[in-house]
LOPALUM-525364 format. One record per residue (C-alpha): residue in three letters; x, y, z. Coordinates in steps of 0.02 Angstrom, whole numbers, padded with zeros to 5 digits, always signed. Last residue first. Layout:
N
alaXYZ...
***
This chain:
613
gly-00562+04126-08109val-00713+04089-08216lys-00704+04007-08385arg-00875+04053-08446gly-01009+03968-08551arg-01101+04068-08681his-01267+04158-08694lys-01311+04195-08875arg-01367+04375-08900leu-01531+04466-08927ala-01652+04352-08838ala-01553+04371-08677ala-01568+04561-08680val-01751+04558-08632gly-01747+04413-08505ala-01655+04492-08362thr-01755+04649-08350leu-01707+04813-08424leu-01764+04967-08329ser-01589+05023-08282ala-01566+05187-08188val-01422+05310-08183ala-01441+05480-08099ile-01303+05600-08143thr-01223+05727-08031gly-01151+05890-08096ile-00996+05929-08200met-00930+06041-08067trp-00746+06080-08107gly-00638+06165-07970ser-00692+06040-07836ser-00529+06010-07751gln-00537+05873-07621thr-00359+05868-07561pro-00221+05749-07506thr-00052+05836-07492val+00083+05734-07574ala-00052+05637-07663gly-00006+05455-07709ser+00012+05381-07878ser+00194+05344-07906thr+00262+05231-08038gly+00102+05243-08144asp+00188+05272-08311ile+00104+05436-08338thr+00162+05505-08169ser+00076+05556-08010gly+00173+05665-07891asp+00023+05766-07837gly+00078+05914-07946ala+00003+05835-08103asp-00091+05991-08149ser-00270+06055-08156ser-00330+05950-08013ala-00494+05855-08003ala-00531+05721-07875lys-00678+05813-07813ser-00733+05821-07994ala-00765+05637-07985asp-00931+05676-07893pro-01000+05510-07838ala-01168+05483-07922ala-01328+05560-07863gly-01494+05466-07875ala-01548+05518-07704gly-01460+05676-07648arg-01279+05675-07591ala-01215+05703-07421ala-01032+05643-07425ala-01003+05459-07392ala-00819+05482-07351thr-00851+05582-07196gly-00894+05445-07073gly-00723+05400-07008gln-00641+05440-07173tyr-00666+05272-07266glu-00557+05261-07419val-00645+05260-07587ala-00591+05161-07738gly-00606+04987-07669ile-00528+04891-07520asp-00470+05001-07378ala-00291+05032-07331ala-00225+04967-07168ala-00230+05009-06983gly-00334+05165-07021met-00339+05310-07137pro-00237+05224-07278arg-00250+05318-07397ser-00272+05500-07388gln-00416+05582-07485arg-00393+05615-07668leu-00578+05576-07701phe-00538+05414-07791asp-00411+05378-07659ser-00238+05425-07599thr-00078+05335-07551val-00071+05204-07689ser+00104+05128-07689thr+00037+04954-07663asn+00038+04821-07523gln-00092+04686-07546thr-00201+04658-07394ala-00338+04786-07418his-00445+04744-07269asp-00439+04908-07173ile-00620+04951-07212leu-00696+04845-07349pro-00786+04736-07221ser-00902+04891-07192gly-00936+04927-07008ala-00959+05114-07041leu-01011+05145-07220pro-00896+05125-07368ala-00916+05249-07506pro-00952+05165-07673asp-01115+05256-07720phe-01231+05177-07846thr-01399+05263-07858ala-01486+05180-08002met-01376+05028-08002asp-01411+04991-07822ser-01259+04961-07710ser-01281+05122-07611ala-01181+05199-07472ile-01072+05047-07456lys-01098+04898-07344pro-00985+04769-07438glu-01105+04624-07400arg-00987+04481-07348gly-00977+04327-07463cys-00794+04345-07501val-00643+04443-07440asn-00491+04385-07536gly-00333+04282-07501pro-00397+04130-07591pro-00503+04158-07744cys-00689+04171-07710met-00815+04161-07851asp-00989+04144-07784asp-01040+04048-07942lys-01083+04214-08020val-01049+04365-07917asn-01145+04439-07768trp-00995+04504-07674phe-00809+04481-07705ala-00690+04590-07602asn-00511+04601-07660gly-00352+04587-07557ala-00262+04472-07682phe-00303+04403-07853ser-00174+04349-07981val-00205+04314-08165val-00070+04227-08267ala-00110+04253-08451thr-00176+04091-08536ser-00311+04183-08631asp-00458+04133-08745asp-00574+04244-08643ala-00532+04239-08457tyr-00685+04284-08359his-00686+04377-08191gly-00819+04423-08061cys-00966+04348-08150ser-01129+04445-08173arg-01276+04358-08089met-01412+04254-08164asp-01337+04083-08114gly-01409+03963-08242asp-01512+04027-08388ser-01534+04174-08504ala-01396+04295-08454thr-01366+04459-08538val-01458+04557-08405asp-01340+04493-08272lys-01415+04536-08098gln-01281+04634-08009gly-01106+04592-07948ile-00993+04696-07836leu-00808+04680-07854ala-00720+04794-07727asn-00538+04797-07781asn-00383+04774-07673tyr-00274+04689-07807ile-00304+04618-07980asp-00135+04580-08057val-00142+04529-08242arg+00014+04448-08308ser+00082+04394-08472thr+00227+04269-08491ala+00110+04119-08485asn+00017+04183-08637gly-00069+04346-08689gly-00246+04376-08750ser-00403+04417-08653thr-00462+04475-08481leu-00642+04515-08437ile-00680+04603-08271leu-00855+04633-08202cys-00939+04499-08309asp-01086+04468-08416gly-01169+04638-08402glu-01259+04712-08252gly-01107+04795-08175thr-01003+04843-08024ile-00822+04892-08004thr-00743+04989-07863asn-00560+05012-07895his-00408+05000-07780arg-00299+04902-07906val-00300+04833-08079thr-00126+04800-08148ala-00099+04746-08325thr+00068+04665-08371gln+00147+04625-08538lys+00276+04487-08577pro+00164+04421-08716gly+00012+04527-08752val-00128+04589-08640gly-00308+04636-08664ile-00414+04710-08524ser-00604+04733-08527leu-00689+04820-08378ala-00878+04824-08358asn-00921+04681-08472gly-01077+04727-08574tyr-01088+04566-08667ala-00992+04642-08810arg-01137+04767-08828cys-01240+04785-08674met-01380+04874-08762asp-01358+04901-08947gly-01489+04770-08994asp-01614+04855-08883ser-01615+04996-09008met-01602+05171-08927asp-01745+05296-08954tyr-01690+05408-08808lys-01746+05282-08674lys-01834+05115-08680his-01678+05028-08626phe-01538+05163-08627tyr-01466+05114-08456ala-01436+04934-08510cys-01246+04943-08495gln-01247+04991-08314gly-01068+04943-08291val-01023+05063-08149ile-00836+05087-08147val-00769+05191-08000ser-00583+05219-08020asn-00440+05220-07893glu-00329+05123-08011ile-00317+05048-08188leu-00138+05023-08243ala-00093+04953-08415asn+00039+04868-08518gly-00051+04803-08670ala-00234+04833-08702thr-00369+04932-08622lys-00559+04939-08617val-00669+05042-08497gln-00857+05052-08482asn-00903+04915-08602gly-01052+04937-08713ala-01203+05048-08676asn-01107+05174-08566ala-01197+05195-08399ala-01043+05233-08297ala-00858+05275-08300tyr-00790+05382-08155val-00603+05397-08174arg-00481+05415-08035arg-00337+05344-08133val-00331+05255-08301val-00150+05232-08359val-00118+05152-08528thr+00050+05107-08603ala+00109+05088-08786thr+00289+05024-08811lys+00256+04932-08971ser+00193+04759-09019glu+00041+04779-08906asp-00019+04926-09018thr-00159+05008-08917tyr-00318+04956-08997leu-00415+04914-08835leu-00412+05097-08786asp-00600+05116-08781leu-00660+05229-08645gly-00853+05224-08639asp-00901+05091-08761ser-01064+05111-08860thr-01203+05236-08835asn-01109+05354-08724his-01195+05386-08556his-01039+05412-08455ile-00853+05457-08452arg-00805+05564-08304ser-00626+05619-08277asp-00493+05638-08144glu-00369+05541-08247val-00338+05469-08421leu-00151+05445-08461trp-00099+05368-08626his+00079+05331-08674gly+00089+05308-08856asp+00056+05180-08989thr-00108+05169-09085lys-00216+05053-09185gly-00373+05155-09218thr-00446+05251-09078gly-00603+05265-08970leu-00666+05390-08842gly-00852+05403-08799asp-00891+05269-08923gly-01067+05284-09013tyr-01041+05210-09189gly-01195+05218-09302gly-01269+05093-09424glu-01424+05045-09332glu-01345+04893-09240gln-01189+05002-09218ala-01258+05141-09109trp-01406+05260-09092cys-01476+05397-08985ala-01618+05502-09060tyr-01623+05625-08917pro-01501+05721-08802glu-01566+05885-08726gly-01446+06033-08748thr-01594+06159-08750gln-01573+06255-08914trp-01460+06131-09002arg-01574+05982-08967glu-01429+05856-08963ala-01417+05697-09064cys-01351+05548-08969gly-01199+05436-09006asn-01106+05537-08883trp-01197+05560-08717ala-01041+05596-08614ile-00854+05633-08621glu-00808+05746-08471val-00625+05788-08451asn-00522+05831-08297arg-00362+05763-08368phe-00335+05675-08539val-00150+05651-08577ile-00069+05580-08734asp+00117+05564-08702gly+00223+05515-08849asp+00151+05430-09001asn-00010+05412-09098ser-00063+05293-09233ser-00201+05354-09352glu-00118+05383-09515gly-00081+05208-09580glu-00265+05168-09610gly-00370+05324-09591val-00426+05452-09460asp-00469+05328-09324gly-00446+05426-09163asp-00634+05465-09135trp-00669+05575-08982gly-00853+05595-08941ala-00937+05485-09068trp-01071+05484-09200gly-01203+05613-09157asn-01102+05720-09033ala-01192+05741-08866his-01048+05802-08757ile-00862+05825-08765arg-00813+05933-08614val-00632+05985-08595arg-00545+06031-08431glu-00379+05970-08490ile-00322+05887-08651thr-00135+05863-08672trp-00055+05810-08837asp+00121+05738-08854arg+00114+05657-09028leu-00038+05644-09139gly-00067+05542-09295gly-00253+05540-09255ala-00391+05668-09223met-00575+05672-09245val-00655+05776-09105gly-00837+05804-09067arg-00885+05682-09204gly-01032+05681-09320ser-01181+05800-09320leu-01096+05908-09188gly-01191+05945-09027his-01049+05976-08910ile-00870+06033-08888asn-00851+06141-08737leu-00667+06185-08715asp-00568+06239-08565his-00405+06162-08625leu-00323+06090-08776trp-00130+06088-08772val-00038+06030-08927asn+00137+05965-08940lys+00118+05870-09102ser+00003+05860-09252arg+00004+05743-09399lys-00183+05742-09416ala-00322+05852-09331gly-00506+05884-09336ile-00596+05985-09200gly-00788+06001-09195ile-00833+05878-09336ser-00984+05865-09453ala-01060+06039-09451trp-01244+06090-09459gln-01342+06249-09496gly-01446+06188-09642phe-01403+06103-09810pro-01502+06227-09912pro-01436+06156-10028ala-01433+05986-10101asp-01362+05814-10059arg-01311+05826-09875glu-01468+05854-09775cys-01440+05790-09602arg-01532+05636-09537val-01648+05654-09394asp-01819+05636-09481asp-01747+05502-09596asn-01699+05396-09448ala-01546+05290-09484his-01434+05439-09458phe-01314+05479-09598glu-01256+05642-09519val-01353+05687-09361cys-01476+05832-09352asp-01530+05945-09213ser-01449+06098-09294lys-01356+06253-09233asp-01176+06197-09230thr-01046+06173-09090ile-00875+06229-09026glu-00872+06332-08866leu-00699+06411-08834cys-00583+06442-08689gly-00427+06362-08751val-00315+06310-08897glu-00130+06300-08873val-00011+06253-09023asn+00158+06178-09037asp+00126+06086-09200ala-00015+06106-09323asp-00007+05976-09468gln-00196+05977-09467leu-00272+06071-09320asn-00434+06137-09401phe-00584+06201-09299val-00760+06191-09358leu-00749+06039-09465asp-00826+05964-09620val-00946+06111-09658arg-01118+06045-09689asn-01189+06223-09718thr-01154+06280-09538gly-01025+06268-09400trp-01030+06364-09235leu-00884+06446-09150lys-00947+06515-08982pro-00846+06632-08878pro-00818+06581-08699ala-00924+06666-08560lys-00851+06620-08390cys-00674+06577-08450gly-00608+06592-08273thr-00505+06753-08284asp-00356+06704-08395his-00465+06626-08536gly-00572+06780-08524ala-00565+06812-08710gly-00559+06647-08803leu-00390+06583-08848ile-00294+06531-09004arg-00107+06520-08950thr+00042+06482-09062arg+00164+06399-08936gln+00330+06479-08888gln+00466+06365-08817pro+00411+06207-08905thr+00395+06312-09061gly+00242+06379-09151ser+00155+06300-09292pro+00035+06411-09401pro-00144+06386-09352ser-00248+06277-09461ala-00341+06365-09599pro-00527+06404-09569tyr-00669+06294-09631cys-00759+06309-09799asp-00719+06137-09860tyr-00899+06069-09834pro-00962+06213-09941ser-00887+06130-10096ser-00991+06191-10243arg-01014+06366-10173asp-00826+06385-10142cys-00695+06329-10020arg-00549+06218-10081thr-00439+06323-10189ser-00464+06481-10087lys-00431+06649-10174thr-00594+06730-10131ser-00554+06699-09951leu-00698+06682-09832gly-00699+06835-09716pro-00879+06828-09652ser-00974+06660-09655glu-01075+06616-09812trp-01001+06439-09817gly-00934+06383-09651ile-00898+06443-09474met-01017+06564-09391tyr-00945+06665-09250glu-01043+06701-09089gly-01004+06821-08945pro-00862+06864-08835gly-00692+06907-08904ile-00568+06792-08991ile-00387+06818-08937leu-00254+06760-09064thr-00084+06739-08999asp+00079+06731-09101gly+00207+06592-09095gly+00194+06545-09275asp+00134+06690-09377ile-00036+06772-09399arg-00117+06816-09566pro-00134+06631-09603arg-00112+06563-09781asp-00233+06414-09793asn-00343+06497-09932thr-00482+06476-09809pro-00422+06618-09703leu-00351+06596-09525ala-00339+06779-09457tyr-00474+06847-09563asn-00578+06692-09545pro-00577+06714-09356his-00708+06853-09377ser-00728+07040-09353trp-00546+07084-09353ala-00490+07197-09210cys-00427+07371-09219asp-00266+07472-09257val-00327+07538-09423asn-00265+07463-09590asn-00400+07556-09683gly-00507+07705-09627ser-00687+07730-09570gly-00812+07662-09449pro-00708+07654-09288tyr-00680+07465-09303ala-00694+07401-09124ala-00540+07385-09015asp-00432+07248-08947ala-00287+07309-09051arg-00178+07214-09174gly-00305+07146-09294asn-00246+07253-09442cys-00411+07328-09468gln-00508+07391-09623glu-00426+07287-09753asp-00436+07125-09648thr-00621+07164-09617gly-00680+07255-09464gly-00710+07226-09278asp-00882+07237-09190thr-00890+07046-09165arg-00719+07039-09092val-00555+06959-09154tyr-00385+07009-09087tyr-00203+06986-09125thr-00058+06969-09008thr+00113+06978-09082ala+00268+06870-09038ser+00449+06926-09066ala+00490+06878-08885thr+00335+06859-08777ser+00382+06686-08715pro+00240+06562-08705met+00157+06509-08544ala+00130+06320-08539trp+00276+06281-08425pro+00201+06396-08297ala+00042+06293-08285ile-00116+06385-08334ala-00260+06373-08211cys-00411+06418-08318ser-00559+06422-08201leu-00686+06292-08240leu-00795+06246-08389leu-00968+06174-08396val-01054+06268-08536ser-01254+06274-08530pro-00326+06006-09803leu-00439+05895-09683arg-00588+05805-09751leu-00621+05657-09634arg-00720+05515-09720leu-00845+05449-09598ile-00805+05283-09513ala-00911+05145-09445met-00810+05033-09332
***
């Protein structure tokens, strides 16, 4: 993994539904304000949502910039448990921005990369410190923009910040460049001023606990959207991490500092187009790259980590390496991973990777690993990295991974790869629709993706109630539906839609009993004599909602701003009390199309034999 040193001392947002537990107490807390027509720290005390009147000092009015609240000398002017409301408009972060401290030991003309604000002072579990955009409580329709400049290392600092809430902000820069990019025309200027209006990282964090990030649009940074490790009990909701030049969320902040703990929850997030530069004025991705060219490209990746990870009701797509990479969860500890109602598609490596005790359910995984062929300047050598397996699962001794009620397709080597473990390890694969495609990594023999491959693993793998279609060697374990066309709305990679049609052999044929009582769209399961195979339960003709050609299933229909459906991070219950098709967050549809033919990628990697089954 390529790592940049972390120096740490169009918006698609939905209404901000704040859970009661997240609301801070008002005891001994002060609310401060920032607005573009405010004053300096001498002119205004920040305690009123009012413009500076033009004269006077210590007036009850707003500060004009977040630097006055969180100065670069790292001595905040707000206290733990206070609230800072940032008004509409734009706020430049970095060297030459208003309010830089003249007493800072880290920010000056010779070190403009260190001219980022102080981290918020820690609150308490009962009363978080809150940094919020104006309108956070009325839908966050026009979040204030914090944009980095002059090669500042990061735009928002959460180092050593505990018990903090950050919401309703846009975090970006105003440059098309990518730090250290292989293309000279794209690479950011780092060596001599003028550096340009670029920033490396959107949010940077280490050693931080009990943090709630919500309603954020983090995009277009030259490096990472978020670089955060050493976390405990973080919740990320309704956050978009889009088109950041190195990675979306990079959890590797340094050896011995990166492992996380507690509950790490991602809910209603979009992580997309990372590993691509962004045209800052239009949002268009370009100059996409990954590891063959010296880049990275994961949507979400970590260093070795503990913790209980929950990723649900989210879309992870078009990243230039792996989509969701949780393969580095520490198998020697108590780490768990739950992936629920996730749409993962068109990532150039593997779509989803887990390790240790894991549950993957009600998700749609479209392994279109060759999407970027002849698009956005990507190298063919970065297509279908790690053979482009759609779902990769690692287990250790005495660990269990469960894969149930998913629809999985892919044009890489295999739909499901398992690795590690021994005879005490289990992988249970139940009630999944496994739909093969032409394997673009194959050079001879059966040119279809395989259903399952065990890579140097003696773990016990059980299959029951699945449907296998168009897979290598016509794989067909006993107790599964095989050789019958699944009859879904679309099996083509360009328009893949997993909704069963009338007469589909998926309907009522999930033979393995599970606790899953809703589907990918939060519709009731079962709707007939038995549950359906795959992620989407047939609703008597309504499951295949009218979608235009090229549209992907809308994972936002599964979105919910809280865990009120009875689901838990350990996966002990995953059914909806009241099935719903909430569409609070509209990310939009994506058309995915592969132009790569079977022979192109074959020359780039050695084809290996497979142990199937």
